[in-house]
C-alpha positions in Angstrom: 18.8 6.4 13.3 15.3 4.9 13.2 12.4 6.0 10.9 10.5 8.8 12.6 9.0 10.7 9.7 5.7 11.5 11.4 4.3 11.9 14.8 2.1 8.9 15.5 0.1 8.4 18.7 -2.0 5.4 17.8 0.6 2.8 18.9 1.9 3.4 22.4 5.0 1.7 23.8 3.9 -0.8 26.5 7.1 -0.1 28.5 7.3 3.7 28.5 4.1 5.0 26.9 5.9 6.8 24.0 4.7 6.8 20.5 5.9 3.9 18.4 6.7 3.8 14.7 7.2 1.1 12.1 10.9 0.4 11.8 12.0 -0.5 8.2 15.2 -2.2 9.3 13.6 -4.7 11.6 10.1 -4.8 10.2 8.7 -4.2 13.8 7.1 -1.4 15.7 9.9 0.6 17.4 10.0 3.0 20.3 12.4 5.8 19.6 12.4 6.7 23.3 13.3 3.4 25.1 14.3 1.5 21.9 12.0 -1.4 22.7 10.3 -3.3 19.8 7.1 -5.1 19.2 7.4 -7.9 16.7 4.9 -7.7 13.8 3.7 -10.9 12.2 3.4 -10.3 8.5 0.3 -11.8 7.0 1.3 -13.1 3.5 -2.1 -14.4 2.7 -2.8 -11.7 0.1 -6.1 -12.3 -1.6 -7.6 -11.0 -4.9 -10.8 -9.0 -4.6 -13.9 -9.2 -6.7 -14.9 -6.2 -8.8 -18.0 -5.7 -6.7 -15.7 -4.5 -3.8 -15.0 -1.3 -5.7 -18.1 0.3 -4.1 -18.3 -1.5 -0.8 -18.2 1.0 2.1 -16.7 -1.4 4.5 -13.5 -1.3 2.5 -13.1 2.5 3.2 -10.5 4.0 5.5 -11.5 4.0 9.1 -12.1 7.7 9.7 -11.7 7.1 13.5 -8.1 6.2 12.8 -6.9 8.3 9.9 -7.1 11.8 8.6 -7.2 12.8 4.9 -5.4 15.9 3.7 -5.3 17.8 0.4 -2.6 20.2 -0.8 -4.1 23.4 -2.2 -0.9 24.0 -4.2 -0.5 20.7 -6.2 -3.7 18.9 -5.4 -2.1 15.8 -3.9 -4.2 13.9 -1.4 -2.6 12.0 1.5 -3.8 9.8 4.4 -2.0 9.6 7.8 -2.8 8.6 11.4 -5.6 10.6 13.0 -3.2 12.2 15.5 -0.5 13.1 12.9 -0.4 16.7 11.7 0.3 17.4 8.0 2.7 20.3 8.2 3.8 20.3 4.5 3.0 18.5 1.3 5.5 15.7 0.6 5.3 16.4 -3.2 5.7 20.1 -3.5 6.8 21.3 0.0 3.9 23.6 0.3 2.5 24.4 3.8 -1.0 25.0 2.3 -2.4 21.7 3.4 -6.1 21.5 4.5 -8.1 18.8 6.2 -10.2 16.7 3.8 -12.1 14.4 6.0 -15.0 14.2 3.6 -12.8 12.5 1.1 -14.2 9.1 0.1 -11.6 6.5 -0.6 -10.8 2.8 -0.5 -8.6 1.3 2.2 -5.7 -0.7 0.7 -5.8 -4.4 1.1 -2.1 -5.1 0.1 1.1 -3.4 1.0 4.9 -3.8 0.5 6.3 -2.5 3.8 9.3 -0.2 3.8 12.6 -2.1 4.2 14.9 0.8 3.5 15.2 3.2 6.5 15.4 7.0 6.4 19.2 7.3 6.7 19.8 4.8 4.0 17.4 6.6 1.7 19.1 9.9 2.3 22.5 8.3 1.6 21.2 6.8 -1.7 19.8 10.2 -2.7 23.1 12.0 -2.0 24.9 9.4 -4.1 22.5 9.9 -6.9 22.8 13.7 -6.7 26.5 13.6 -6.8 26.3 11.9 -10.2 24.3 14.8 -11.6 27.4 16.3 -13.1 25.6 19.2 -14.7 23.7 20.1 -11.5 24.8 23.1 -9.3 27.3 22.0 -6.6 25.1 23.3 -3.9 22.2 21.1 -5.1 24.4 18.0 -5.2 25.1 18.4 -1.5 21.7 19.4 -0.4 19.7 16.8 1.4 18.1 17.1 4.8 16.7 14.2 6.8 13.5 16.1 7.5 12.9 16.9 3.8 12.6 13.3 2.7 9.3 11.6 3.5 8.3 8.0 3.4 5.1 7.7 1.3 3.0 4.7 0.4 2.1 5.2 -3.3 -1.2 3.7 -4.4 -1.5 1.2 -7.3 -4.3 -0.7 -8.7 -3.3 -4.3 -9.7 -5.5 -6.3 -12.0 -5.6 -10.0 -12.8 -7.5 -11.5 -15.7 -8.3 -14.6 -17.6 -9.1 -13.6 -21.2 -10.3 -15.2 -24.4 -9.6 -13.0 -27.4 -10.9 -13.6 -30.9 -9.0 -11.7 -33.5 -8.9 -11.0 -37.2 -6.9 -8.6 -39.3 -4.3 -8.0 -41.9 -0.6 -8.3 -41.0 2.6 -7.9 -43.0 6.1 -9.2 -43.0 9.0 -7.0 -44.3 10.9 -8.9 -46.9 13.7 -8.1 -49.5 14.3 -9.2 -53.0 16.9 -8.6 -55.6 15.8 -6.9 -58.8 17.6 -6.0 -62.0 16.8 -2.8 -63.9 18.7 -1.5 -66.9 21.4 -4.0 -66.2 21.9 -2.9 -62.6 21.1 -5.1 -59.7 19.8 -3.7 -56.4 17.9 -4.9 -53.3 14.3 -3.9 -52.9 12.3 -3.9 -49.7 8.6 -4.7 -49.7 5.8 -5.9 -47.4 4.2 -9.2 -47.8 0.6 -8.7 -46.5 -1.6 -11.6 -45.4 -5.0 -12.0 -43.5 -5.1 -13.6 -40.1 -7.7 -14.8 -37.6 -7.8 -17.0 -34.6 -8.4 -17.2 -30.8 -5.9 -16.7 -27.9 -6.3 -17.4 -24.2 -4.2 -15.4 -21.8 -3.6 -15.2 -18.1 -2.6 -11.8 -16.7 -1.2 -11.4 -13.2 -0.8 -8.1 -11.5 -1.1 -5.6 -14.3 0.0 -2.5 -12.4 -1.7 0.9 -12.9 -0.7 3.9 -10.9 -3.6 5.2 -8.8 -2.3 8.7 -8.4 -0.5 11.3 -10.6 1.7 12.5 -7.8 4.4 10.1 -9.1 4.4 9.7 -12.9 4.3 6.3 -14.6 7.7 6.8 -16.1 9.3 7.3 -12.7 7.4 4.3 -11.3 8.6 2.1 -14.1 12.2 3.0 -13.4 11.8 2.2 -9.7 10.6 -1.3 -10.6 10.7 -4.1 -9.6 8.5 -4.4 -6.6 8.5 -8.1 -6.1 5.3 -10.0 -5.4 7.1 -12.0 -2.8 7.1 -8.9 -0.6 3.4 -8.4 -0.7 1.6 -8.4 2.7 -2.0 -8.0 3.9 -2.3 -4.3 4.7 -2.4 -3.3 8.4 -2.5 0.3 9.8 0.6 -0.5 11.8 2.7 -0.2 8.6 1.5 3.4 8.3 2.9 4.4 11.7 5.6 6.9 10.9 4.7 7.2 7.2 2.2 8.8 4.9 -0.2 7.1 2.4 -1.0 8.9 -0.8 -4.7 8.6 -1.6 -5.8 7.4 -5.0 -7.0 10.0 -7.6 -7.5 7.6 -10.5 -10.8 5.8 -10.1 -10.6 2.0 -10.2 -12.9 1.8 -13.2 -10.6 4.2 -15.1 -7.6 2.2 -14.1 -9.2 -1.0 -15.3 -9.6 0.5 -18.8 -5.9 1.4 -18.8 -5.1 -2.1 -17.7 -7.2 -3.5 -20.6 -5.2 -1.4 -23.0 -2.0 -2.9 -21.6 -3.4 -6.4 -21.9 -4.4 -5.8 -25.5 -0.9 -4.6 -26.3 0.5 -7.8 -24.9 -2.0 -9.9 -26.9 -1.2 -8.0 -30.1 2.5 -8.6 -29.7 1.9 -12.3 -29.1 -0.3 -12.5 -32.3 2.5 -10.7 -34.2 5.1 -13.2 -33.0 2.8 -16.1 -33.7 2.4 -15.1 -37.3 6.0 -13.9 -37.7 4.7 -10.4 -38.6 6.3 -6.9 -38.1 3.6 -4.7 -39.7 -0.1 -4.1 -39.0 -2.6 -2.9 -41.5 -5.4 -3.5 -39.1 -6.0 -6.0 -36.2 -9.4 -6.3 -34.5 -9.3 -7.8 -31.0 -12.5 -9.0 -29.3 -11.4 -9.6 -25.8 -13.6 -11.2 -23.2 -12.9 -11.9 -19.5 -13.5 -15.4 -18.2 -12.4 -14.1 -14.8 -11.0 -10.9 -13.3 -10.0 -9.5 -9.9 -8.1 -6.6 -8.4 -6.0 -5.5 -5.5 -5.4 -2.1 -4.0 -1.6 -2.0 -3.4 0.6 0.4 -1.6 4.3 0.8 -2.8 6.9 2.2 -0.4 8.7 5.2 -1.9 10.7 8.0 -0.3 9.7 11.4 -1.7 11.6 14.7 -1.8 10.3 18.1 -2.8 13.5 20.2 -3.0 13.1 23.9 -3.6 16.0 25.3 -5.6 15.8 28.9 -6.9 12.0 29.1 -6.5 11.4 25.8 -8.4 10.5 22.4 -6.9 12.5 19.3 -8.0 11.1 15.8 -7.0 13.3 12.8 -6.5 11.9 9.3 -5.6 13.8 6.6 -3.7 12.6 3.1 -3.7 11.7 1.8 -0.2 12.8 -1.7 -1.1 16.2 -3.2 -2.0 16.3 -4.8 -5.4 18.8 -7.2 -7.0 20.9 -6.5 -10.1 22.7 -9.7 -10.7 24.5 -10.4 -7.5 24.5 -6.8 -6.4 21.9 -5.2 -4.2 20.7 -1.7 -5.1 18.3 1.0 -4.0 16.9 2.8 -7.1 16.6 6.5 -7.3 14.9 8.6 -10.0 14.0 12.2 -10.4 14.8 15.6 -11.8 17.6 18.0 -11.0 18.4 21.6 -11.9 21.1 22.5 -14.4 24.1 24.8 -13.7 24.3 27.4 -16.5 28.1 27.6 -15.9 28.6 23.9 -16.2 26.4 23.7 -19.3 28.3 26.6 -20.9 31.6 25.0 -20.2 30.4 21.6 -21.5 29.2 23.3 -24.7 32.5 25.1 -25.2 34.4 21.8 -24.5 32.3 20.0 -27.1 32.9 22.8 -29.6 36.6 22.7 -29.1 36.6 18.9 -29.3 34.7 19.0 -32.6 37.1 21.6 -33.9 40.2 19.6 -33.0 38.7 16.5 -34.5 37.9 18.4 -37.7 41.5 19.8 -37.9 43.0 16.3 -37.4 40.8 14.8 -40.1 41.8 17.7 -42.4 45.5 17.1 -41.7 45.0 13.4 -42.3 43.6 14.1 -45.8 40.0 13.1 -45.1 38.7 16.2 -47.0 41.2 16.0 -49.9 
């Protein structure tokens, strides 16, 4: 089955006039009616953008082509084709979704197109759920094709050329043998020393999530999203999918990126001086050059309601390699079965009791 998550009317089939969608398997526009395809040429000439582009209005979404929606329940903001209708929120399943055309936002310049189709994402999610051994049986089997949505998640990526002057007091944990009252023992102490110097660093694609709809921990577990898959953004990739709008301002994201850069620089300084303790370390970081990209990551989202509570799972829209093995990463939360948890607790208690009895019989407590 082809990816037909949303009703898109912008791209008409030249053969039958039906609506076309982006097909993750072929990477082309696909007509679900007559099964014809239009080949898409991917533009790999991704460019960095100057910071002055943050506020340029020509980089905004074309409101003649897209609609913005906001969920009243969870606050998520999404963008989709002008003719698509937002029936439910992909993140909480709520039907309370309102038009938010006044929303001001930046149009993405970079995208990783979906390469995992809807059916494969559902199969991967089912496989993941079956491994949730403490989840209720009904939840493990519960996945509908229409409850999983392909969503492009927004990310700010920052590049920087930095010069950092530093000074501080670092320490190295050491041990020494001391003798006291005729008894010898090992003593641990910290050898403190002052440091200063200059470091130059090059940072490439420091990723900062541009929306809280998917938390950073989940995004980290879905990594990697390889740079080799980056393409120049085109609205054609949105056909059949949803784009989550950013809620973290680029200026705020850049401050978070600088914190990440400083953490890297501090670790390098620690290694350079063979230190494992910090008394204080002052970093005076300057940018010799900086740029950014607004990137969309392909992620399938579910908002499964189970006993009046929503559980989100996220399926990577790309295939990653683990050694020689291909995999599709899945992360998320699942409910717990009270019966299974109780049985596990009883089993652990019985196991501990048997182990204690065996140790007693073997004379460990004699």
